[in-house]
C-alpha positions in Angstrom: 10.3 -31.8 35.5 7.1 -34.0 35.8 6.4 -36.7 33.2 3.3 -34.8 32.3 5.2 -31.9 31.6 7.5 -33.8 29.6 4.8 -35.1 27.6 3.4 -31.7 27.0 6.9 -30.4 25.9 7.2 -33.4 23.7 3.6 -32.5 21.9 4.7 -28.7 21.7 7.8 -29.5 20.2 6.3 -32.0 17.5 3.2 -29.7 16.8 5.5 -26.4 16.7 8.9 -27.5 15.5 8.9 -30.6 13.7 5.4 -30.4 11.9 5.7 -32.1 8.4 9.7 -33.1 9.4 9.9 -36.9 8.9 13.4 -37.7 8.0 16.5 -36.8 10.3 17.6 -34.2 7.7 14.2 -32.6 7.7 14.1 -32.4 11.4 17.7 -30.9 11.8 16.5 -28.3 9.3 13.5 -27.7 11.2 15.4 -27.4 14.4 18.0 -25.1 12.7 15.4 -22.6 11.5 13.4 -22.8 14.7 16.5 -21.9 16.9 17.6 -19.2 14.5 14.0 -17.7 14.7 13.6 -17.8 18.5 17.1 -17.0 19.9 18.2 -13.4 20.3 21.8 -13.0 19.9 24.3 -12.3 21.1 24.0 -13.8 24.6 26.5 -15.2 27.2 26.8 -19.3 27.5 28.9 -21.2 30.0 30.2 -24.5 28.5 28.8 -27.4 30.8 30.6 -30.2 29.3 34.1 -30.6 27.4 34.0 -32.2 23.9 36.6 -33.4 21.8 35.1 -31.5 18.8 35.5 -28.1 20.8 38.2 -26.2 22.5 35.9 -24.9 25.4 36.4 -26.2 28.7 33.8 -27.0 31.3 33.0 -23.5 33.2 34.3 -21.2 30.5 31.9 -18.5 29.5 31.4 -17.3 25.8 29.5 -15.0 23.8 27.3 -16.8 21.2 26.8 -14.7 18.2 24.6 -16.8 15.9 24.1 -19.9 14.1 26.4 -21.6 12.0 25.9 -21.2 8.2 24.9 -24.8 7.5 23.8 -27.8 9.3 26.8 -29.7 10.0 25.2 -32.7 11.5 21.7 -34.0 11.6 22.5 -35.1 15.1 23.7 -31.7 16.4 23.1 -28.0 16.3 26.1 -25.9 16.1 26.4 -22.0 17.2 28.8 -19.6 16.5 30.7 -18.4 19.5 33.7 -15.9 20.0 36.6 -17.2 21.8 40.3 -16.1 22.0 39.7 -13.6 19.0 38.4 -16.1 16.8 34.8 -17.1 15.9 33.6 -20.8 15.3 30.9 -23.2 15.7 30.3 -25.4 18.7 27.4 -27.9 19.7 24.6 -26.0 21.3 24.3 -29.0 23.7 27.7 -28.1 25.1 26.3 -24.8 26.5 24.1 -23.5 29.1 22.6 -20.1 28.4 23.0 -17.2 30.9 20.7 -14.2 31.5 18.8 -14.4 28.2 15.1 -13.4 27.3 12.5 -15.9 27.7 12.2 -16.8 24.1 16.1 -17.9 23.9 15.8 -19.9 27.1 12.9 -22.1 26.0 14.4 -22.7 22.8 17.8 -23.8 24.1 16.0 -25.7 26.8 13.8 -27.7 24.2 16.7 -28.5 22.2 18.7 -29.8 25.3 15.4 -31.8 26.0 15.0 -33.2 22.7 18.6 -34.0 22.0 18.8 -35.8 25.3 21.4 -38.8 25.6 22.5 -39.2 22.0 19.8 -37.4 20.4 16.1 -38.3 19.0 17.2 -37.1 15.4 18.2 -39.8 12.9 
């Protein structure tokens, strides 16, 4: 991705997602609403990194069935996955989407971009 494209994405995110969201909590709520509105559930995703807060291993594929009921953290967005006859939340940053519609892909890609290394929230 070129620097110009990054700047355009950054402006679009601030204009479309984070308008009037000034604090970390407001930004987290804005991201949650945006992701819930733009992603089409269910969809398949692959774990791209192991995290101590999640049982998923790198390379595992899981169905993503929705967003968690509450914002758990101002630095992470959590989605509900089905795994071994259970349903629980894992960080969206831990997943890459597979074979999804354009809106879902763009929403997840935007979150990965914005969250980046350690997150811009907070």
